[in-house]
Phi, psi and omega in degrees: 000139182291145177284136179257125184234134170257122177253119176253103188208126181270346178280102187300319182293319177295317179301318180298319179295314180297316180299311181300315180294319181290326176294324175298331178273007179069030173273148169265122187230136177239140184247137170239139184255008183205169175299314182302310178297321179299318177299311182301313184286325178294324183285325186260344183255161173247121184235155175276328180209145172247127176254121194232121173285156179270315185266104181241156188296335184242022178154192184251145175295332176298314179296319179297319178300313178300318180297316179302314180294324180293339178274001180081013178279121186256008178306133177302140181239131174247119175280130180235106191206158174279349180286105190250004180291150179304318180301322178293317179297316178297316179301317179297315180293322178289336177284347178123001178290151179263340181204165185213118180239132185266136173278146353289155185225160173275129183302321179301322179292319177302312180298316180298318180292320178298315178297320180296320179295327180294328180295000000 
């Protein structure tokens, strides 16, 4: 069965690259471009992994991550962000993320981390 991934990312060009690469890996991927869309899709869909940007146009990925966890959604979450300070990584993990990958990233590493989270 194909892995189902929700990508919450407002950078359309980056989202397109991630979607194309993940589809080549036979992942089913759905994109949300905002906190609001991410909430809607996280609540109604079943995903194997959620890949979540931190800086979104209508709020923070940290807040979205906390909200997802407060809803009892246990889907593994990987934060994918340019925010690379130790405090940011700690904040993401404390908000409920299972992993944290800093942009720019190697696509192979993103795929490996997503697969590891699914295990």
